[in-house]
N, C-alpha and C positions, 0 to 999 in steps of 0.2 A: 783584105780579109780581117786583119786585126781591128780596123775601125768598125767593121760590121759586128764582130764579136763584142767589142766594147759597147756598142749601141744595144745589142740584144741583152747583154748582162748588166747594163746600167753602170758601166765602169768608166771613170773619167780619164784614167791613165793606164798604160800597159801594166804598171805595178799593181794597180787595183784589180785589173783583169786576172793577173796571176793569183791574187788572193781569192778571187771568185773561183778560179780553177781548183785551188787548194781546198776551199770549202766544199765544192762539189765532190772532190775525191774523198774527203772525209765523210760526206754523206753517203757515198756509194759504199765505202768500207763499213760504215755503221749499219747500213741496210743489209749488207751481205751476211751479217750475223744471223738474221732471220732465216736466210737460205740454208746456212750451216745447221741451225737448230732443226729446221723442218726435215732436211735430209737425214740427220741422225735419228730423229724420232720415227720417221718412216721405216728406216732400216731396222730399228729396234721394236717397232710395232707398239711403242709406248712413248710417253713424253720424256724426252732426254734433253739435257742442257750440257753439251760438250764443252770442254775447256776452251776450245777454239772460239766459242760464242763470246766468252769473256775477253779474249784477246782482241777479237774484232770490235767488241764494244769499247774497250779501252783505246785502241788505235783510232777508231772513228771519233770517239768522244773527245780525245785530246786534240785531234785535228779540228773538230768543230769548236771546241773551246778557244783554240788559238784564233780561229776565224771570227768568233763572236767578240773576242777581245779587240781584234783589229777593227771590227765594225762598231765597237763601243756600244753594244746592245746589252743593257743590264738584264733584261728578261732572258735572253739567249744564254748569257754568261751564267746566270744563276742556275738555269736548267742543266747546263753541261757540267758545271762544277759538282753539283749533287750526283749526277750520273757517274762521273769519273771517280768520285770517292767510293761509290757503291761497287763499281767494276774493280777498282784496286783492292777493296776489301775482299771481294769474292776470290780474286786471284791469290791474295795473301792466305785466305783460309784453305784454298786448294793446295797451295804449296806447303802449308803447315801440316795438312793431313798426309801429303805424300812423304814428308820427312818423318812423320810419326810412324808411318807404315814401314819405313826402311830400317 
């Protein structure tokens, strides 16, 4: 089974296959943020970006950045670094606003 998975995912070693699994998990987490945003917007009957969207973005972005670094893909790395910075900034602004309201 492992050999079949390594062939399907173009992995040369079990370690590399684990990285592919990690990258796929990061992509799923990153994609889940759209589901969270869509459900929140449907419930509110208006466009809503819940805090969970930014946490899913950050988690998936960091995992994808780690995978991109492992794969040594400069285009992928650049794209994820920019995103992670933006997600972190949004979470910082949300936290600062919460503390200002308290």
